[in-house]
Every structure is written in structure tokens, then in C-alpha cells.
N, CA, C and O atoms as a GROMACS GRO file, in nm:
protein
  420
    1MET      N    1   9.784 -12.219   2.999
    1MET     CA    2   9.668 -12.181   2.955
    1MET      C    3   9.548 -12.284   3.010
    1MET      O    4   9.436 -12.246   3.042
    2LYS      N    5   9.590 -12.404   3.013
    2LYS     CA    6   9.490 -12.497   3.059
    2LYS      C    7   9.441 -12.455   3.204
    2LYS      O    8   9.321 -12.458   3.233
    3LYS      N    9   9.522 -12.422   3.277
    3LYS     CA   10   9.506 -12.376   3.431
    3LYS      C   11   9.406 -12.248   3.422
    3LYS      O   12   9.302 -12.237   3.487
    4LEU      N   13   9.457 -12.156   3.328
    4LEU     CA   14   9.372 -12.026   3.338
    4LEU      C   15   9.213 -12.062   3.272
    4LEU      O   16   9.114 -12.004   3.317
    5LEU      N   17   9.205 -12.141   3.188
    5LEU     CA   18   9.085 -12.184   3.137
    5LEU      C   19   9.000 -12.242   3.248
    5LEU      O   20   8.889 -12.194   3.272
    6ILE      N   21   9.052 -12.348   3.319
    6ILE     CA   22   8.990 -12.402   3.425
    6ILE      C   23   8.934 -12.303   3.534
    6ILE      O   24   8.818 -12.305   3.574
    7LEU      N   25   9.030 -12.217   3.576
    7LEU     CA   26   9.002 -12.112   3.698
    7LEU      C   27   8.872 -12.021   3.630
    7LEU      O   28   8.765 -11.999   3.687
    8VAL      N   29   8.911 -11.972   3.487
    8VAL     CA   30   8.779 -11.909   3.445
    8VAL      C   31   8.658 -11.966   3.442
    8VAL      O   32   8.558 -11.902   3.471
    9SER      N   33   8.653 -12.091   3.407
    9SER     CA   34   8.515 -12.183   3.399
    9SER      C   35   8.481 -12.197   3.537
    9SER      O   36   8.361 -12.178   3.556
   10ALA      N   37   8.553 -12.226   3.646
   10ALA     CA   38   8.502 -12.239   3.785
   10ALA      C   39   8.455 -12.092   3.838
   10ALA      O   40   8.361 -12.074   3.916
   11LEU      N   41   8.534 -11.994   3.782
   11LEU     CA   42   8.452 -11.861   3.856
   11LEU      C   43   8.323 -11.816   3.783
   11LEU      O   44   8.238 -11.741   3.833
   12ALA      N   45   8.316 -11.873   3.648
   12ALA     CA   46   8.182 -11.845   3.593
   12ALA      C   47   8.059 -11.929   3.650
   12ALA      O   48   7.944 -11.888   3.666
   13ILE      N   49   8.109 -12.049   3.676
   13ILE     CA   50   7.993 -12.142   3.748
   13ILE      C   51   7.972 -12.102   3.869
   13ILE      O   52   7.856 -12.097   3.908
   14SER      N   53   8.071 -12.065   3.952
   14SER     CA   54   8.037 -12.020   4.092
   14SER      C   55   7.948 -11.874   4.107
   14SER      O   56   7.857 -11.866   4.189
   15THR      N   57   7.978 -11.778   4.032
   15THR     CA   58   7.901 -11.682   3.985
   15THR      C   59   7.770 -11.694   3.949
   15THR      O   60   7.682 -11.619   3.993
   16ALA      N   61   7.751 -11.782   3.875
   16ALA     CA   62   7.617 -11.813   3.822
   16ALA      C   63   7.534 -11.866   3.925
   16ALA      O   64   7.417 -11.830   3.942
   17ALA      N   65   7.601 -11.963   4.002
   17ALA     CA   66   7.511 -12.022   4.109
   17ALA      C   67   7.493 -11.928   4.219
   17ALA      O   68   7.385 -11.928   4.278
   18PHE      N   69   7.594 -11.843   4.257
   18PHE     CA   70   7.558 -11.734   4.360
   18PHE      C   71   7.453 -11.646   4.302
   18PHE      O   72   7.356 -11.626   4.376
   19ALA      N   73   7.452 -11.598   4.202
   19ALA     CA   74   7.342 -11.497   4.149
   19ALA      C   75   7.224 -11.556   4.148
   19ALA      O   76   7.132 -11.478   4.170
   20ALA      N   77   7.186 -11.694   4.125
   20ALA     CA   78   7.073 -11.756   4.113
   20ALA      C   79   6.992 -11.774   4.259
   20ALA      O   80   6.875 -11.813   4.270
   21THR      N   81   7.077 -11.739   4.362
   21THR     CA   82   7.024 -11.780   4.489
   21THR      C   83   6.940 -11.636   4.534
   21THR      O   84   7.002 -11.532   4.554
   22PRO      N   85   6.813 -11.644   4.546
   22PRO     CA   86   6.755 -11.506   4.582
   22PRO      C   87   6.757 -11.487   4.740
   22PRO      O   88   6.744 -11.584   4.815
   23VAL      N   89   6.775 -11.358   4.785
   23VAL     CA   90   6.763 -11.333   4.946
   23VAL      C   91   6.613 -11.371   4.975
   23VAL      O   92   6.519 -11.333   4.905
   24ARG      N   93   6.604 -11.441   5.073
   24ARG     CA   94   6.465 -11.472   5.134
   24ARG      C   95   6.455 -11.416   5.280
   24ARG      O   96   6.549 -11.424   5.359
   25ALA      N   97   6.335 -11.361   5.309
   25ALA     CA   98   6.331 -11.285   5.425
   25ALA      C   99   6.181 -11.281   5.477
   25ALA      O  100   6.086 -11.282   5.399
   26THR      N  101   6.167 -11.278   5.606
   26THR     CA  102   6.016 -11.256   5.662
   26THR      C  103   6.006 -11.146   5.747
   26THR      O  104   6.098 -11.120   5.825
   27LEU      N  105   5.888 -11.067   5.739
   27LEU     CA  106   5.842 -10.960   5.812
   27LEU      C  107   5.703 -10.968   5.879
   27LEU      O  108   5.610 -11.030   5.827
   28ASN      N  109   5.693 -10.909   5.988
   28ASN     CA  110   5.560 -10.922   6.068
   28ASN      C  111   5.542 -10.766   6.068
   28ASN      O  112   5.634 -10.690   6.097
   29GLY      N  113   5.408 -10.723   6.033
   29GLY     CA  114   5.364 -10.595   6.059
   29GLY      C  115   5.235 -10.574   6.025
   29GLY      O  116   5.163 -10.672   6.009
   30THR      N  117   5.180 -10.433   6.006
   30THR     CA  118   5.026 -10.415   6.006
   30THR      C  119   5.033 -10.348   5.856
   30THR      O  120   5.128 -10.284   5.813
   31VAL      N  121   4.924 -10.374   5.794
   31VAL     CA  122   4.895 -10.335   5.656
   31VAL      C  123   4.863 -10.172   5.658
   31VAL      O  124   4.769 -10.126   5.722
   32GLU      N  125   4.939 -10.105   5.592
   32GLU     CA  126   4.924  -9.974   5.596
   32GLU      C  127   4.817  -9.941   5.455
   32GLU      O  128   4.714  -9.874   5.466
   33THR      N  129   4.862  -9.998   5.334
   33THR     CA  130   4.786  -9.971   5.221
   33THR      C  131   4.791 -10.086   5.136
   33THR      O  132   4.894 -10.153   5.144
   34TYR      N  133   4.696 -10.126   5.053
   34TYR     CA  134   4.715 -10.222   4.933
   34TYR      C  135   4.670 -10.146   4.833
   34TYR      O  136   4.571 -10.075   4.853
   35ASP      N  137   4.738 -10.146   4.700
   35ASP     CA  138   4.688 -10.083   4.599
   35ASP      C  139   4.670 -10.177   4.488
   35ASP      O  140   4.768 -10.218   4.425
   36SER      N  141   4.531 -10.218   4.456
   36SER     CA  142   4.524 -10.358   4.353
   36SER      C  143   4.579 -10.316   4.218
   36SER      O  144   4.632 -10.405   4.152
   37SER      N  145   4.575 -10.169   4.157
   37SER     CA  146   4.581 -10.150   4.029
   37SER      C  147   4.749 -10.187   4.018
   37SER      O  148   4.790 -10.250   3.921
   38THR      N  149   4.842 -10.141   4.125
   38THR     CA  150   4.984 -10.183   4.093
   38THR      C  151   5.037 -10.286   4.165
   38THR      O  152   5.158 -10.310   4.163
   39ARG      N  153   4.944 -10.363   4.240
   39ARG     CA  154   4.970 -10.479   4.327
   39ARG      C  155   5.088 -10.447   4.426
   39ARG      O  156   5.178 -10.529   4.445
   40MET      N  157   5.084 -10.312   4.494
   40MET     CA  158   5.182 -10.304   4.575
   40MET      C  159   5.144 -10.289   4.730
   40MET      O  160   5.063 -10.198   4.751
   41LEU      N  161   5.177 -10.346   4.818
   41LEU     CA  162   5.138 -10.355   4.971
   41LEU      C  163   5.232 -10.295   5.038
   41LEU      O  164   5.348 -10.329   5.018
   42THR      N  165   5.201 -10.197   5.128
   42THR     CA  166   5.269 -10.121   5.223
   42THR      C  167   5.242 -10.187   5.358
   42THR      O  168   5.127 -10.212   5.395
   43VAL      N  169   5.352 -10.214   5.434
   43VAL     CA  170   5.344 -10.294   5.572
   43VAL      C  171   5.426 -10.199   5.662
   43VAL      O  172   5.544 -10.172   5.638
   44LYS      N  173   5.356 -10.150   5.770
   44LYS     CA  174   5.428 -10.085   5.898
   44LYS      C  175   5.498 -10.184   5.981
   44LYS      O  176   5.431 -10.283   6.010
   45HIS      N  177   5.604 -10.180   6.019
   45HIS     CA  178   5.690 -10.269   6.111
   45HIS      C  179   5.782 -10.183   6.189
   45HIS      O  180   5.831 -10.082   6.137
   46SER      N  181   5.803 -10.209   6.283
   46SER     CA  182   5.913 -10.145   6.388
   46SER      C  183   5.920  -9.988   6.363
   46SER      O  184   6.026  -9.929   6.377
   47GLY      N  185   5.821  -9.932   6.331
   47GLY     CA  186   5.829  -9.789   6.305
   47GLY      C  187   5.829  -9.744   6.173
   47GLY      O  188   5.805  -9.628   6.141
   48LYS      N  189   5.862  -9.859   6.076
   48LYS     CA  190   5.919  -9.809   5.933
   48LYS      C  191   5.803  -9.868   5.856
   48LYS      O  192   5.715  -9.936   5.908
   49ASP      N  193   5.810  -9.833   5.720
   49ASP     CA  194   5.726  -9.868   5.624
   49ASP      C  195   5.790  -9.966   5.524
   49ASP      O  196   5.903  -9.936   5.485
   50SER      N  197   5.744 -10.064   5.482
   50SER     CA  198   5.828 -10.154   5.380
   50SER      C  199   5.696 -10.159   5.264
   50SER      O  200   5.577 -10.153   5.292
   51THR      N  201   5.753 -10.170   5.138
   51THR     CA  202   5.658 -10.188   5.024
   51THR      C  203   5.687 -10.322   4.967
   51THR      O  204   5.801 -10.368   4.980
   52PHE      N  205   5.598 -10.385   4.906
   52PHE     CA  206   5.598 -10.511   4.856
   52PHE      C  207   5.523 -10.508   4.726
   52PHE      O  208   5.426 -10.433   4.714
   53HIS      N  209   5.570 -10.595   4.618
   53HIS     CA  210   5.512 -10.606   4.499
   53HIS      C  211   5.441 -10.748   4.518
   53HIS      O  212   5.504 -10.842   4.567
   54LEU      N  213   5.305 -10.762   4.478
   54LEU     CA  214   5.232 -10.890   4.491
   54LEU      C  215   5.238 -10.942   4.336
   54LEU      O  216   5.173 -10.888   4.247
   55ALA      N  217   5.322 -11.051   4.314
   55ALA     CA  218   5.334 -11.098   4.171
   55ALA      C  219   5.196 -11.201   4.160
   55ALA      O  220   5.127 -11.237   4.255
   56GLU      N  221   5.178 -11.235   4.028
   56GLU     CA  222   5.068 -11.338   3.988
   56GLU      C  223   5.072 -11.441   4.082
   56GLU      O  224   4.968 -11.479   4.135
   57GLN      N  225   5.185 -11.492   4.109
   57GLN     CA  226   5.185 -11.636   4.182
   57GLN      C  227   5.204 -11.604   4.327
   57GLN      O  228   5.214 -11.701   4.402
   58SER      N  229   5.209 -11.492   4.376
   58SER     CA  230   5.203 -11.467   4.521
   58SER      C  231   5.084 -11.524   4.581
   58SER      O  232   4.978 -11.526   4.519
   59GLN      N  233   5.096 -11.572   4.701
   59GLN     CA  234   4.993 -11.632   4.781
   59GLN      C  235   4.950 -11.551   4.889
   59GLN      O  236   5.038 -11.512   4.965
   60VAL      N  237   4.816 -11.511   4.916
   60VAL     CA  238   4.750 -11.452   5.012
   60VAL      C  239   4.666 -11.571   5.106
   60VAL      O  240   4.578 -11.647   5.064
   61MET      N  241   4.713 -11.563   5.228
   61MET     CA  242   4.642 -11.689   5.292
   61MET      C  243   4.566 -11.633   5.420
   61MET      O  244   4.619 -11.542   5.482
   62GLN      N  245   4.452 -11.680   5.457
   62GLN     CA  246   4.385 -11.650   5.560
   62GLN      C  247   4.356 -11.768   5.655
   62GLN      O  248   4.252 -11.831   5.632
   63GLY      N  249   4.434 -11.808   5.758
   63GLY     CA  250   4.439 -11.944   5.817
   63GLY      C  251   4.499 -12.014   5.716
   63GLY      O  252   4.599 -11.967   5.662
   64LYS      N  253   4.445 -12.136   5.677
   64LYS     CA  254   4.478 -12.242   5.585
   64LYS      C  255   4.420 -12.234   5.458
   64LYS      O  256   4.437 -12.322   5.374
   65SER      N  257   4.345 -12.122   5.436
   65SER     CA  258   4.276 -12.095   5.326
   65SER      C  259   4.346 -11.994   5.231
   65SER      O  260   4.421 -11.905   5.270
   66LYS      N  261   4.317 -12.018   5.118
   66LYS     CA  262   4.381 -11.892   5.015
   66LYS      C  263   4.279 -11.791   5.005
   66LYS      O  264   4.160 -11.819   4.989
   67ALA      N  265   4.330 -11.654   5.016
   67ALA     CA  266   4.244 -11.538   5.016
   67ALA      C  267   4.259 -11.451   4.883
   67ALA      O  268   4.350 -11.477   4.805
   68ASP      N  269   4.175 -11.354   4.860
   68ASP     CA  270   4.210 -11.266   4.746
   68ASP      C  271   4.289 -11.156   4.787
   68ASP      O  272   4.249 -11.104   4.892
   69ALA      N  273   4.388 -11.104   4.737
   69ALA     CA  274   4.429 -10.991   4.785
   69ALA      C  275   4.381 -10.864   4.827
   69ALA      O  276   4.437 -10.768   4.880
   70THR      N  277   4.231 -10.891   4.780
   70THR     CA  278   4.146 -10.756   4.826
   70THR      C  279   4.110 -10.772   4.972
   70THR      O  280   4.039 -10.692   5.033
   71ALA      N  281   4.168 -10.892   5.028
   71ALA     CA  282   4.134 -10.894   5.180
   71ALA      C  283   4.221 -10.817   5.250
   71ALA      O  284   4.194 -10.789   5.367
   72LEU      N  285   4.338 -10.770   5.190
   72LEU     CA  286   4.443 -10.694   5.260
   72LEU      C  287   4.388 -10.558   5.296
   72LEU      O  288   4.390 -10.470   5.210
   73THR      N  289   4.339 -10.534   5.412
   73THR     CA  290   4.285 -10.409   5.458
   73THR      C  291   4.366 -10.349   5.563
   73THR      O  292   4.420 -10.419   5.649
   74ALA      N  293   4.376 -10.196   5.560
   74ALA     CA  294   4.450 -10.133   5.633
   74ALA      C  295   4.413 -10.181   5.797
   74ALA      O  296   4.301 -10.208   5.840
   75GLY      N  297   4.552 -10.181   5.877
   75GLY     CA  298   4.536 -10.226   6.021
   75GLY      C  299   4.534 -10.359   6.032
   75GLY      O  300   4.532 -10.409   6.144
   76GLN      N  301   4.536 -10.434   5.927
   76GLN     CA  302   4.538 -10.595   5.959
   76GLN      C  303   4.680 -10.640   5.991
   76GLN      O  304   4.771 -10.588   5.928
   77ASN      N  305   4.708 -10.731   6.083
   77ASN     CA  306   4.838 -10.785   6.104
   77ASN      C  307   4.856 -10.881   5.983
   77ASN      O  308   4.766 -10.948   5.932
   78VAL      N  309   4.993 -10.875   5.944
   78VAL     CA  310   5.028 -10.972   5.845
   78VAL      C  311   5.175 -11.020   5.867
   78VAL      O  312   5.256 -10.956   5.934
   79LYS      N  313   5.203 -11.141   5.804
   79LYS     CA  314   5.346 -11.184   5.809
   79LYS      C  315   5.368 -11.203   5.650
   79LYS      O  316   5.284 -11.253   5.575
   80VAL      N  317   5.484 -11.158   5.614
   80VAL     CA  318   5.507 -11.131   5.468
   80VAL      C  319   5.654 -11.212   5.442
   80VAL      O  320   5.762 -11.177   5.489
   81GLU      N  321   5.630 -11.334   5.352
   81GLU     CA  322   5.762 -11.396   5.310
   81GLU      C  323   5.793 -11.329   5.196
   81GLU      O  324   5.697 -11.303   5.124
   82TYR      N  325   5.908 -11.291   5.156
   82TYR     CA  326   5.939 -11.224   5.041
   82TYR      C  327   6.077 -11.247   4.982
   82TYR      O  328   6.159 -11.294   5.061
   83ILE      N  329   6.116 -11.224   4.865
   83ILE     CA  330   6.239 -11.233   4.795
   83ILE      C  331   6.277 -11.084   4.757
   83ILE      O  332   6.194 -10.994   4.746
   84MET      N  333   6.407 -11.070   4.738
   84MET     CA  334   6.449 -10.946   4.679
   84MET      C  335   6.479 -10.974   4.536
   84MET      O  336   6.547 -11.071   4.501
   85ASP      N  337   6.419 -10.874   4.443
   85ASP     CA  338   6.439 -10.906   4.296
   85ASP      C  339   6.505 -10.764   4.262
   85ASP      O  340   6.435 -10.671   4.222
   86GLY      N  341   6.641 -10.751   4.281
   86GLY     CA  342   6.714 -10.615   4.251
   86GLY      C  343   6.668 -10.530   4.398
   86GLY      O  344   6.684 -10.575   4.511
   87PRO      N  345   6.620 -10.425   4.369
   87PRO     CA  346   6.587 -10.340   4.482
   87PRO      C  347   6.440 -10.360   4.521
   87PRO      O  348   6.399 -10.298   4.620
   88THR      N  349   6.354 -10.442   4.450
   88THR     CA  350   6.222 -10.475   4.479
   88THR      C  351   6.177 -10.573   4.571
   88THR      O  352   6.223 -10.684   4.547
   89LYS      N  353   6.104 -10.567   4.665
   89LYS     CA  354   6.074 -10.681   4.762
   89LYS      C  355   5.940 -10.734   4.701
   89LYS      O  356   5.839 -10.665   4.687
   90VAL      N  357   5.954 -10.876   4.664
   90VAL     CA  358   5.856 -10.944   4.587
   90VAL      C  359   5.784 -11.040   4.714
   90VAL      O  360   5.847 -11.126   4.774
   91ALA      N  361   5.658 -11.010   4.737
   91ALA     CA  362   5.588 -11.120   4.846
   91ALA      C  363   5.558 -11.223   4.767
   91ALA      O  364   5.489 -11.224   4.664
   92GLU      N  365   5.628 -11.331   4.833
   92GLU     CA  366   5.592 -11.486   4.778
   92GLU      C  367   5.467 -11.534   4.841
   92GLU      O  368   5.383 -11.599   4.780
   93LYS      N  369   5.454 -11.494   4.986
   93LYS     CA  370   5.336 -11.541   5.070
   93LYS      C  371   5.299 -11.420   5.177
   93LYS      O  372   5.385 -11.360   5.241
   94VAL      N  373   5.173 -11.398   5.183
   94VAL     CA  374   5.132 -11.303   5.284
   94VAL      C  375   5.012 -11.367   5.374
   94VAL      O  376   4.894 -11.380   5.338
   95GLU      N  377   5.060 -11.398   5.479
   95GLU     CA  378   4.959 -11.448   5.580
   95GLU      C  379   4.880 -11.354   5.658
   95GLU      O  380   4.943 -11.280   5.733
   96LEU      N  381   4.747 -11.344   5.652
   96LEU     CA  382   4.671 -11.253   5.736
   96LEU      C  383   4.635 -11.325   5.875
   96LEU      O  384   4.606 -11.444   5.879
   97SER      N  385   4.640 -11.246   5.982
   97SER     CA  386   4.600 -11.280   6.103
   97SER      C  387   4.449 -11.266   6.105
   97SER      O  388   4.387 -11.209   6.015
   98GLY      N  389   4.397 -11.318   6.205
   98GLY     CA  390   4.233 -11.285   6.230
   98GLY      C  391   4.199 -11.160   6.284
   98GLY      O  392   4.083 -11.123   6.303
   99SER      N  393   4.303 -11.091   6.310
   99SER     CA  394   4.256 -10.950   6.403
   99SER      C  395   4.326 -10.860   6.342
   99SER      O  396   4.424 -10.891   6.275
  100LYS      N  397   4.277 -10.718   6.358
  100LYS     CA  398   4.347 -10.586   6.310
  100LYS      C  399   4.425 -10.563   6.444
  100LYS      O  400   4.404 -10.616   6.553
  101ALA      N  401   4.526 -10.464   6.406
  101ALA     CA  402   4.622 -10.406   6.507
  101ALA      C  403   4.544 -10.335   6.610
  101ALA      O  404   4.432 -10.302   6.572
  102THR      N  405   4.571 -10.307   6.715
  102THR     CA  406   4.498 -10.215   6.805
  102THR      C  407   4.612 -10.112   6.848
  102THR      O  408   4.731 -10.142   6.866
  103ALA      N  409   4.558  -9.994   6.860
  103ALA     CA  410   4.658  -9.869   6.895
  103ALA      C  411   4.687  -9.889   7.031
  103ALA      O  412   4.605  -9.931   7.112
  104LYS      N  413   4.817  -9.856   7.059
  104LYS     CA  414   4.884  -9.853   7.186
  104LYS      C  415   4.856  -9.738   7.265
  104LYS      O  416   4.852  -9.628   7.211
  105LYS      N  417   4.832  -9.754   7.402
  105LYS     CA  418   4.805  -9.656   7.486
  105LYS      C  419   4.907  -9.592   7.575
  105LYS      O  420   4.874  -9.501   7.651
   0.00000   0.00000   0.00000
């Protein structure tokens, strides 16, 4: 009985530790749209679109300076650092480049 209790406790602790580790990733692409009412950012990358939620604590950076999310305009190159919150991609940091994407010929 004692071994069973130890095993169950160990599994509970390891499961909690694993669940607390969010999946972090980075994506480079071009802004398609930003909806300030829903705080949703759509970025085109590798021929696909990905949508991110900008939380209150999300940072938008232009160079080394903080920028407002309204600076996110279509065609702008961005680097998005995000975590997965269930099925939702939540942007932690969005870095704006100084230029807009150019159309390939």
C-alpha cells in the first residue's frame, strides 16, 4: 500500500510539472491583418497563415523600443515569439522589422 501511494504521488507531481511547461516557438512572416477589437494578429509564412492572440502583457517591439499594437500593418515583416494555450497561439513578443515585404517577381 505504501508503494502504491508513493507511485501515485510521483505520477501526480510529474504530470503537474509537465503540464506547467508551455510550448514555446518562434515564427517569421508578414503581417496579413491585425484586428484591434479582438487583438488577433494574422501572419503569413511559408505560404500559410497563422493567427495569434495578443494578450495584455504581449510586447510589440520596433527595434529596441516598445511600440503600440496599432503599429502592426499589413505587409510588415515580423518575428513572433509565442506559446500554445490549448489550441490558441498567444504572442508573447512581436518584433517589427523596419521594412515591409516586397512582392516576389
